[in-house]
N, C-alpha and C positions, 0 to 999 in steps of 0.2 A: 703631303707629308704630315706626320704628327706634330713636328716642330712648328709647322705653320698654323696648327690649330684649326684645320678646315673641317667643319662639321655641317652636315646638311641641315641639322636642326637650327643652326645659327645663320647660315649663309644663303638664305633665300633672297631673291631680288627685293629691294626695298622700294622701288619706284612706285609700286601699286599698293604698298602696305599702309594706306591711310584710313583703313577701316576703323582703326582704333580711335581716331578723332571723333567718329560718329558716336562710339560708346562713351567717350569722355564728355562730349557735348550733351548727350542725353542725361548723363549723370549730373552734370553741372546745372542744367536747366531744372532738373527735378529737385536737386538740393536747394537751389535758389527759391523755388516755389514753396517747398515745405517750410523754409525758414523765413519767408518773406516778412520784412520789417521787424523781425525779432532780434536782430543782431546787436543793437546798441544797449548800453546800460543807461537807465533814466537819470542817474545821479552822477556817476563817476566817469571822468575822463572825456568821453566822446562829445559831450555838450560843448566843450571848449573847441573841438575840431569843427564845430558849426559856428560858434560865436565869433572866433577870431577871423575867419575869412569874411564873415558878414561885416565886421567892423572895418577890416581893411578895405573892403569894397566900398564902404560908405566914407572912407577918407582917413581912418586912423592909421598911424604909423607903427608897425610892429617893433617891439622892444623900446619904444618911446611912449606911446599912448596906451598900448596894450602889451603887457609883459607875458612872456612865454618861456618856460624853462625847458620843455621836453625836446625841442629840436631846432633846426636851423630854419631859414626863411623860405626855402623852396616850396614846400608843400602847402603852406598857408597862403602863399601868393598864387600858386596854381589853383587852389580851391576858390580863392577870391575871384580869379579870372573866370572860373566856371560859373560862379554866381552872376557875374556881369554879363556873360554870354547867354546863359540858360535860365536865369532866375534864381532867387534865394530860396532854397528849400533843401531838406534832407534828401529828397529824391534825386536832386541834381548830383550830389556827391555819391549816392548809391549807384546810380547808372554809370558814373565815371569809374568807380571802383570795380563794378562788375565787368566793365570793358577792359580795365587793366588786368584783372584776374584772368579773363579769357585770353587776352593777348599773351600773358605769361605762360599759360598752359600750352598755347600753340608753339611758343618758342621752345619750351621744355620738350614738347613732343618731337618737334623737328630735330632738335639737337641730339636727343637720345635715340631717335630713330636712325640718324646717321651714324651714331656710335655703337648701336646695338641692333635691336630688331623691333618690330611692331609690338610684339608681346611685352617686352620689357618697357618700351616707351609708354604703352597704354597703361600698364600696371603702375608705373611711376605717376602718371597724371591722375589716375584714379585715387592713388594715395593722397596726392596734394588736394584734390577736391573733397574727398570724403573725410579726411582727417583734419585739414588745416583751414581751407578756404572759408567754410561756414561754421566751424565747430564752436561749441561752448560746453565746457566740462565742469564748470563751477557756477556759483550763483552770480558771478560778475560777468557781464558781457564785454564787448570791445576787443576780445582776443581772437579776431578773425580778420579776413582780408577785406570785408565789405564795410564795416564800421570799426576800424582799429582804434586802439586807445590813443595812438598818434599816427597821423598819416606819414610822418617822416620815416618810420620804420618800414612800412610797406613800400612806399615809393623808393626808399633807399635800397631795399632788398631787390625790387624789380629792376631798377636801373643797374644795380651791381650785377645781376644775372645777365643783362644785356651786355655789360662790359666784359664779363667772362666769355660770352659767346664771341664778341669782337676780338678779344685777345686770342681765343682759340683759332679764329680765322686768320689772324695776323701770323701766328706761328706756322700754320700749315700752308697758307697761300703767299706769305711774304710780300704783303702790300702795306705801304706806309699808311694808306687811308684807313685801314682797320685800327692801327695804333692811334691815329688821331681821333677816330670815333670813340675808342676806348677812353682816351684822355678826356674828351669832352664829357662823357658820361661820368667819369670819376670826379670831375669838377662839380657836377650836379650832386653826386652822392655826398661830397664834402659838406654840402649845405642841408643835409638831412639829419643823420644820426652818427655821432663819432664812432660808436662801436661797429656799425656797418661799414663805415669808411675804413677803419683800421683793418677789418677783415679783408676788405677789397684790396688794400695796399699790400697785404701779405701775398694775396693771390697774384697781383701785378708783378711783384718781385719774383715770384716763382716762374711766372710766364717769361720774363726776360732772361732768367737763368736757364730755363728750359730751351729757349731759342739759342742762346749762346752755346749750350752743351750739345745741341743736335745740329745746328746749322753752321756755326763758326763764322758767321758773316758780321764781323765786328763793326765795319763802317755802316752797314745797314741797321745794325742794332742801335748805334748811337743816333743815327738820323731818326729812327723810330722813337727813341726815347725823347728826343727833342720835340718831335711832333706831338707825342703824348703829353708832355709838360705844357707846351704852348696851347694846345687845344684845351687842356684842363683849366687854364687861366681864363678862358673866354667867358664861361658862365659866372665866374667869380667877379670879373671886371664888370660884367653886365649888371649884376646886383649891386656892386659898389657904386656905380654911376646912378643906379635907380635910387638908392638911399641918399646919395649926395644931393639929390634935388631938394631935400628937406632937412638934411643934417650936415655937419662938417665932416671932413675926411676921417677924423679919428672915430667919431660915432658911427659913420658908415662902415668903416672897416670892422668895428666891433659887431655891428649888426650882421654883416656877412658871415662872421665866424662865431656867432652867438651860441651855437650848439655846443661849442667847446668850453664855454665859460664855466659850467659846473665842474669840469674836470680840472681846470687851471686855478680856480679861485675859491674852492669850498671843500668841506669835508663830507659832502653828501654820501660818498661811497662808504662811510663809516656808520651810516644810519642803520638802525635796527632792521628796517624793511629790506634794505639792500644786502645786508648780511644774510638774511633769509633767502633772498633771490639768488645769491651766489652759493648757497649751501654752506656758508661759513659758520652758521649758528650751530650746526651739528656735523662737522667735517668728517669725523670717523664713520658715522652712520652712512653718509652719502658716498664715501669712497667704497665701503663694503658693499653697498647696494649696486654700485657701478660694476664692481668686480663680479659679484654674483650673477648679475644679468648677462654680462659678457661671457662668463664661463658657461652659463646655460645655453646661450646661442652657439658657442663653439662646440659644446657637447652634442647638441642636436645636429649640427652640420656634420660632425664627425660620424655620428651614428648613421645618418643618411648616406654618407659616402661609403661606409662599410657595407650597408645593406644593399645599395644599388650597384655594387660591383658585380653582383651575381647576374648571370644571364637568365632572362625570363623565358627559358625554354622548357620549364617544367611547372606543373601546377603548384608544387610546394613552394618554389621560389616566388611565383606570382602571388601566392597566398601570403607569404611573409611580407612582400612589398606592400600589398594592400593593407595588411594588418598594421604595419608600421605607419603608413600614411594615415590610417584611421585613428591610431593612437595620438599622433601628433596633432591632427585636427581637433580631436577631443581635448587635448591639453591646451591648445590655442583657444578653444571656446571658453575654457575655465580661467584663463589668464586675465589679469587686470591690465588691459592694454593702455589705459591712461598712464601707466607707469613704464611704458615700453621705451621711453627715451633714455632710460638710465645707461644703457650700453652704447649709446651713439658715439661718445667720444672715442672709445676704444675701437669700435667698428670703423669709424672714419679714419682713425690713425692706421688701422690695419689695411684699409683700402689704399691709402696714400703710399704706404710702404710697398705693398704688392705692385702697384702701378709703377713705382720707381724701379723696383728690382726687375720686373718683367717688361719694362717699357720697350726695349728693342725687340723682344720676342713678339709682343702684341702688335708692334708697329709694322711687322711684315705685311699684314693685311691692311690695317688702318691705324694710324697713330692715335693713341688714346689721349689726345691733348685735352679735349673738352672735359672728359671724365676726371682727368688728373687735376685740372684747374678748378673744376667744380668741387672736388673733394677737399682741396686746400681751402677754398672759400668757406665751405660748410664747416670744416674743422675749426677754422679761425673764428667763425661766427659763434660757435658754441662757447667760446671763452667768456662771453657775457653772462652765460648761465653758470659758470664756475663749476663747482662740484655737484650741482643739482641739475643735471641735464634732464629736460622734460619737453614733451610735445605740447603741453597746455600752458596757460598763463603767457609769459613772454616767449615761450618756446613755439608758439604758433607761427612766428616768423623766424626766430633765431635758430630753431632746430629743424626747420623744414628742409634746407639743403642737405644737412647731414642725414636726415631720414631718407631722402632720395638716394644719397650715396649708399646707404645700407641696402636699399632695394636693388640698386645696380650691382653691388657686391654679391648679394645672395642669389639673385635671379639670373645674372648674366656672367659676371666674371668668374666666380668660383666654379660653376658648371663647366666653363671652357677649360679652365686649368686642370680640373679633376678628371676630365674626359680621357686624357692621355694615360691616366692611371687605371683606366677601366671602368670608371663610374659612368653610368648611363645618364646622359644629360637630360633626356626627356623625363625620366622618372624623378630625377633630382629637382629639376625646375618645376615640374608639375606639383610636387609636394610642397616646395617653397611657396609657389603661387597660391595654393589652397590655404596655407597657414596665413599668408599675408592678407588674403581676401577675407578670411575669418576676422582678422584683426581690424581691417578697414570697416567691415560691416558692424562689428561690435562697437567700435568708436562712434560710427555714424548714428547707430541706434541709441547709444548712451547720450549723445548730444541731442538727438531728437526728443528723448525723454525729458531733458532739461527744458527744451523749447516748448514742450506741451503745456508747461505751467504758465506760459506767457499768453494770457487771454484778455488783458486789459488794454484798451486803446488809449494812448496818450498823444495829444496833439491832433491835428486834423489836416486834411488835404495832403500836400506833398511832404508835410512834416510828421505825419502820423507814424508812430512806432507802437509795437506791442510790448507790454510790460508784464511782469509776474502778477498773478492774482493776489489779492490782499492777504490771504491766509499764508501765502508763501513769502511774500515780501511786500509790505504796504507802501513802499516808496512810490511806485507808479500810480497807484490809486490816489494817493495824497497829492501828487503833483497834478494829476488830471483834475482834481477838485480845486486846486489852487489857481489854475490858469483862468477859468472864467471869473473867479473872484478878483484876480488882478485886472482883468479886462474891464470889469464893471466898476471897481472902486479906485483904481489908480488913475489920476488925470493923464490926459495925453502928454507925452513927453516926460513923465515922471521917471526918475531913475531908480534902479533897484540893484542891490548887492545881495548875493546869496552866500551864506557862510555855514560851514567852512568851505564848501564848494557846491556848485550847482549851476554852472553856466548853461546847462540844458534849459533851465527855467528862463534864463535871460533870452535865449534864442527863440524858444517856442512862444514866448510872450512878446518878443521883439522889444525888450526893455534893456536899455544901456546900463552897464555897471561902470560908473565913472572913476572907480578907485584905482585903476591900472592893474591891480592884482586880483586874480579870480580863483585861485586855489590856495587854501591855507592848510598846508601840511608840513611836517618837519623838513622834507626835502626842499620845498620851495623856500621855506624860511631860512634854511641853511645857506642858500645861494643869494637870495635877495635881501636877507636880514629882516628879522621881525620888527625892529625899530623903524626901518625904512618903510615897510609895508603898513605899519600902524600909522605912521605920519602921513603917508599918501592917502590912507583911508579918511583920516581926519580932515585933511586939506581939501579933499574932493568927496566929501561925505554925500552919500546918495539920499534921495528923498525917502526911500523905504529900504528896510533890511529884512531879509528872510532868513531865519535860523532854521536849518533843516538837520535832522538827526543824522549823525555820521559817527560810526564807531572808529576810534583811533587805535584800536588794539594792534592792527597790523604794523603800525609805526612804533609800538611800544610806549604809547602815551595815553593819558586819560582823555575824556571828552574835551573838545575844543572849548577854551575859556575857563577850564578848571585848574590850570597850573600856569605858572609864570612863563615857562618856556613854550607854551602852546596857547597863546591868544588871551591870556587873562587880562592884560592891560586893555586890549581892544574891547573885550566884552564889558569891562567896567565902564569904559567910555561910552559905549552904546547904551548901556543902562541909564547913564546920566543924560543922554541927549535924545533918546527915542522912547516912545511909549507903545505898548502892545495894542494892536487893533484887530488881530484875528488869530485864532488858534485852531488847528485841526489835530485831533489825536491828543497825545500827551505832550507835556512840556519837553521840548527837545534838548538834547545835550546834557541831560541830568541823570538818566538811568538807561536801562536797556530798552525801554519802550519807545516806539517811534512817534514822532510828532513834528509838526511844522508850525512856526510862529512868525507872523509878519508884524514888524514894528514901523511906526511912522516917526519921522524926525519932528522934534518939538521946536518950533521957531521961537 
């Protein structure tokens, strides 16, 4: 019956529809090979993701000996364990992250295959691989799944998706074990990133409400909730006991929940940089852009629905369909797909509303539990992007679930719902798929164009990465020149601090920064306090200091050391206690020209 939405194009047996995994696997391997070792930035962020687990592996205590603002303790200790088991190198973490990404794709494919069909599941996974997993759309790396700016966001996202899958199984199969598994995973996510955990908790709440609304088993619901909460405490208690080996209970508890410190005790969210991230610097512009993009998508969907209601029994109608498809593909080829994330909040909200309204109708065949919970999680995760929803920058992780939701909506759900109004699903889906694939390819090619500029090898062996050529960005070339100088001129065991940031140099040279604080920017200083950071530097002064050029414009400040609120006191102290011993390029932190200077402490 039409009310059951039974369509041959949708209802093929799924048991043998694993061919899509082969396509996804080939794409994944190809993308990894084309971008090999080009993922990280040589200066910003990712160096700390190498340096911290190395120091934890060698005995330092996180949040006591080595300070870290970006996330909780889970990821850094996991990476330290990897270093202990497989050796200290960039390659160790790369292989781990490739494995995690492959596992995530397998999970996504299986779950959406069960909820839709192989065509949709394959397209979703191709989108994740080609757009998010390996992409770089600006001059800064680290916004990918292989060398992320912080491992907490990727680990938190992946574990959250496992949690969503477990909650889906709990709702449909009614087994407490799934609720307990989801709770344990949620406890792990708590120790990654607060924004990811908050989005997951909204999803968890919806899952419990959905179970109550559809099952009405109150006793089982409360027993499942108890299992969820108790299992969620297990990883937290485990880390609490781990930290208590070297700290008192209060400090241990603070370390377990350290990811939440910036939210509870600072004004970091008011920073210039974070206003830009949330789109609050130009709210009107971002709202209008969101509405324009959503209206454009709605108009295209409506046009396709009207055109594909015609029967293709005449050459004229077939010509119209082909012409319409060609026009849409041509328009898609000219569209700037880097900006395609603008409409994701409204598309995700639309999907959530449709699934809620049509839940009983769709549940006649298979309850859309997983897509519904996924849409909630994806929509909640977009909140971190505020009014500026995007697939690049932080959007590589925060917008990925919503991007998947949009594919599910356009390629699977809408064709099913529109079919009973006479819209031909094959033509509709085929057109949508062509447009999506044009977008995926455009984004992948654009990312590859950026990667083509990375031709300079920095580091060696398992630590080797590829950086931009000097004419594009001189940072990599300068760091590569600095590494042998450090090896030759710094005595064994000599300590080194890189300012305002540059933990990558510390890791590649295996030189310790004894100052406890490794990133000097307005966000870190707002949380830890510039006075505290300066005092720690003076009390644990390194043997050598490397000043490396870094533009502070994104934070709305001048160069580091040029104004009181941004390192002036520390820079004056360094000038009094250190002497210059080596300079490459121009004097750093003075003008727009790049340079590195190494200074030696005067005894």
